[in-house]
C-alpha positions as CSV (number, residue, x, y, z in Angstrom):
1,X,191.5,136.6,146.9
2,X,193.3,138.4,144.1
3,X,192.3,139.8,140.7
4,X,192.8,136.6,138.8
5,X,189.1,135.9,138.1
6,X,188.6,139.5,136.8
7,X,191.7,139.4,134.6
8,X,190.9,136.0,133.2
9,X,187.3,137.1,132.4
10,X,188.6,139.7,130.0
11,X,189.3,136.9,127.5
12,X,185.6,135.9,127.6
13,X,184.6,139.4,126.3
14,X,186.4,138.5,123.1
15,X,184.0,135.5,122.6
16,X,180.7,137.4,123.0
17,X,179.6,138.6,119.6
18,X,177.4,141.7,119.1
19,X,174.1,141.7,117.3
20,X,173.7,137.9,117.7
21,X,171.3,136.1,115.3
22,X,171.9,138.3,112.2
23,X,174.0,137.6,109.2
24,X,177.1,139.8,109.1
25,X,180.2,140.1,107.0
26,X,182.3,141.2,109.9
27,X,181.9,140.0,113.4
28,X,182.3,142.4,116.3
29,X,183.0,141.2,119.8
30,X,182.1,143.0,123.0
31,X,185.8,143.5,123.7
32,X,186.4,145.1,120.4
33,X,183.4,147.3,120.8
34,X,184.5,148.5,124.2
35,X,187.9,149.5,122.8
36,X,186.3,151.3,119.9
37,X,183.8,153.1,122.1
38,X,186.7,154.3,124.3
39,X,188.6,155.6,121.3
40,X,185.5,157.4,120.0
41,X,184.7,158.8,123.5
42,X,188.3,160.1,123.6
43,X,187.7,162.0,120.3
44,X,184.3,163.3,121.4
45,X,185.8,164.5,124.7
46,X,188.4,166.4,122.7
47,X,185.6,168.1,120.8
48,X,183.9,169.1,124.0
49,X,187.1,170.3,125.7
50,X,188.0,172.4,122.6
51,X,184.6,174.0,122.9
52,X,185.3,175.0,126.5
53,X,183.7,172.2,128.4
54,X,185.4,170.7,131.5
55,X,185.9,167.0,130.8
56,X,186.7,164.6,133.7
57,X,189.0,162.3,131.6
58,X,189.5,159.6,134.2
59,X,185.7,159.3,134.6
60,X,185.2,159.3,130.9
61,X,187.8,156.6,130.2
62,X,186.4,154.4,133.0
63,X,182.9,154.7,131.8
64,X,183.7,154.0,128.2
65,X,186.1,151.1,128.7
66,X,183.9,149.3,131.2
67,X,180.4,150.1,129.9
68,X,179.7,146.6,128.5
69,X,181.8,144.5,130.9
70,X,178.7,143.2,132.6
71,X,177.5,141.6,129.3
72,X,179.9,138.9,130.6
73,X,177.0,137.9,132.9
74,X,173.9,138.1,130.6
75,X,175.4,138.4,127.1
76,X,174.6,140.9,124.4
77,X,170.8,140.9,124.2
78,X,169.2,142.2,121.0
79,X,168.1,145.8,121.3
80,X,164.5,145.1,120.2
81,X,164.2,142.4,122.9
82,X,166.0,144.4,125.6
83,X,163.6,147.4,125.1
84,X,160.5,145.4,124.3
85,X,158.7,146.6,127.5
86,X,159.8,148.9,130.4
87,X,159.1,146.0,132.7
88,X,161.5,143.6,130.8
89,X,164.1,146.4,130.6
90,X,163.9,146.9,134.4
91,X,164.1,143.2,135.1
92,X,167.2,142.8,133.0
93,X,168.8,145.8,134.7
94,X,168.0,144.3,138.1
95,X,169.5,141.0,137.2
96,X,172.6,142.8,135.8
97,X,173.0,144.8,138.9
98,X,172.7,141.8,141.2
99,X,175.1,139.7,139.3
100,X,177.6,142.6,139.1
101,X,177.4,143.2,142.8
102,X,177.9,139.5,143.6
103,X,180.9,139.4,141.3
104,X,182.5,142.4,142.9
105,X,181.9,141.0,146.4
106,X,183.2,137.5,145.7
107,X,186.0,138.1,143.1
108,X,187.4,141.7,143.7
109,X,189.7,142.3,146.6
110,X,188.1,144.6,149.2
111,X,190.8,147.3,148.6
112,X,189.5,147.7,145.0
113,X,185.8,147.1,145.4
114,X,184.8,150.7,145.7
115,X,186.6,151.5,142.4
116,X,185.0,148.6,140.6
117,X,181.5,149.4,141.9
118,X,182.0,152.8,140.2
119,X,183.5,151.3,137.1
120,X,180.9,148.6,136.5
121,X,177.9,150.7,137.4
122,X,175.6,152.1,134.7
123,X,177.8,154.7,132.9
124,X,175.2,156.5,130.8
125,X,174.0,159.1,133.3
126,X,173.4,162.8,133.0
127,X,177.0,163.9,133.5
128,X,178.9,165.2,130.6
129,X,181.0,162.0,130.6
130,X,177.8,159.9,130.7
131,X,176.4,161.7,127.7
132,X,179.6,161.4,125.8
133,X,179.5,157.7,126.4
134,X,175.9,157.5,125.1
135,X,176.9,159.2,121.9
136,X,180.1,157.2,121.5
137,X,178.2,153.9,122.0
138,X,175.7,154.8,119.3
139,X,178.4,156.2,116.9
140,X,180.2,152.9,117.0
141,X,176.9,151.1,116.3
142,X,176.3,153.5,113.4
143,X,179.6,152.5,112.0
144,X,179.0,148.8,112.5
145,X,175.7,149.0,110.6
146,X,177.3,151.3,108.0
147,X,180.0,148.7,107.4
148,X,177.4,146.0,106.7
149,X,175.4,148.3,104.4
150,X,178.5,149.3,102.6
151,X,179.4,145.6,102.0
152,X,175.9,144.9,100.5
153,X,174.5,143.0,103.5
154,X,170.8,142.5,102.5
155,X,169.6,142.2,106.2
156,X,167.0,144.9,106.8
157,X,168.2,145.2,110.4
158,X,171.2,147.2,109.5
159,X,169.4,150.2,108.0
160,X,167.2,150.1,111.1
161,X,170.3,150.0,113.4
162,X,171.7,152.9,111.5
163,X,168.5,154.9,111.8
164,X,168.1,154.1,115.5
165,X,171.7,155.0,116.3
166,X,171.4,158.4,114.5
167,X,168.1,159.1,116.1
168,X,169.5,158.4,119.5
169,X,172.5,160.6,119.0
170,X,170.2,163.4,118.0
171,X,168.7,163.4,121.4
172,X,172.0,164.9,122.4
173,X,171.9,167.4,119.5
174,X,172.9,170.4,121.8
175,X,176.3,168.8,122.6
176,X,179.3,170.2,120.7
177,X,180.5,166.7,119.7
178,X,177.1,165.7,118.2
179,X,177.0,168.9,116.1
180,X,180.6,168.0,114.9
181,X,179.6,164.4,114.0
182,X,176.5,165.6,112.1
183,X,178.3,168.4,110.2
184,X,181.7,166.9,109.7
185,X,181.8,163.1,110.1
186,X,178.6,161.8,108.6
187,X,179.0,163.8,105.3
188,X,182.4,162.2,104.9
189,X,180.9,158.8,105.7
190,X,178.1,159.2,103.1
191,X,180.7,160.4,100.5
192,X,182.1,156.9,100.4
193,X,181.3,154.9,97.3
194,X,179.0,151.9,97.7
195,X,176.0,150.4,96.0
196,X,173.2,151.7,98.3
197,X,174.8,155.1,98.8
198,X,171.8,157.1,97.6
199,X,169.4,155.0,99.7
200,X,171.4,155.7,102.8
201,X,171.7,159.4,102.1
202,X,167.9,159.6,101.8
203,X,167.5,157.7,105.1
204,X,170.0,160.1,106.8
205,X,168.2,163.2,105.4
206,X,164.9,161.8,106.5
207,X,166.1,161.2,110.1
208,X,167.7,164.6,110.3
209,X,164.5,166.3,108.9
210,X,162.3,164.5,111.3
211,X,164.5,165.6,114.2
212,X,164.3,169.3,113.1
213,X,160.5,169.3,112.8
C-alpha cells in the first residue's frame, strides 16, 4: 500500500465547488480555497509573530492546507444546512471522522498514518494556529462573497455570507491579526469602486457596531 490513492484524490478536490446551489460569477473549488486559506493564514501568522506571538509554522501550514480535505468524503455542505441544528452538526462531524479514519487506515501506509491523523483532524481548535485557521477560513469566504457583490450578483446569500464571515472573525477580535484586518484590510476593500459600495459599507459598519455594543 503506497500513497497513490491519496495523491490521486487531490485532483478530486478541484472538482468540488464551494457554495453549491447558488448563482455565482466565479466558481471556487475546495482545492483553490485550501490554497488561498493557507496563503491567508501565512500572512495572519506573520502579523501574530510580528506582535510577539510564538507561531508553530509547521502546525499552521498543516492545519490550513488540509482543513477541508475531508470534504472529499461528504462534499461542501451549505453552511445553513450544516449548522441547522446541533444534532445535525454533530452527526455530520461523526460521519466525517469515521470516513476519515477509515481512509487513513486503508489508504495511508502505516509509517505515515500518525501524521495524517494529525493533518486531517479538525484544525480549528483553541491553539493559536487553530484560531488563525478559523480567521483565515472566514477571511477567504469574506473575499469570495465580496467578489460576487462587487460584480453585481443579485443573490441575497452573498451579503449574508459577508456578514456571517465578518461576525465570526470578530469572535477573535482580541487577536492581533483580526485587529489588523479590521483596521487595515477591510477599509481598503471598501474603498474599491463598485455599484453597491455604500450598501456594503453600511452593512460593515452595522456589524462592527453590533459587535462593540
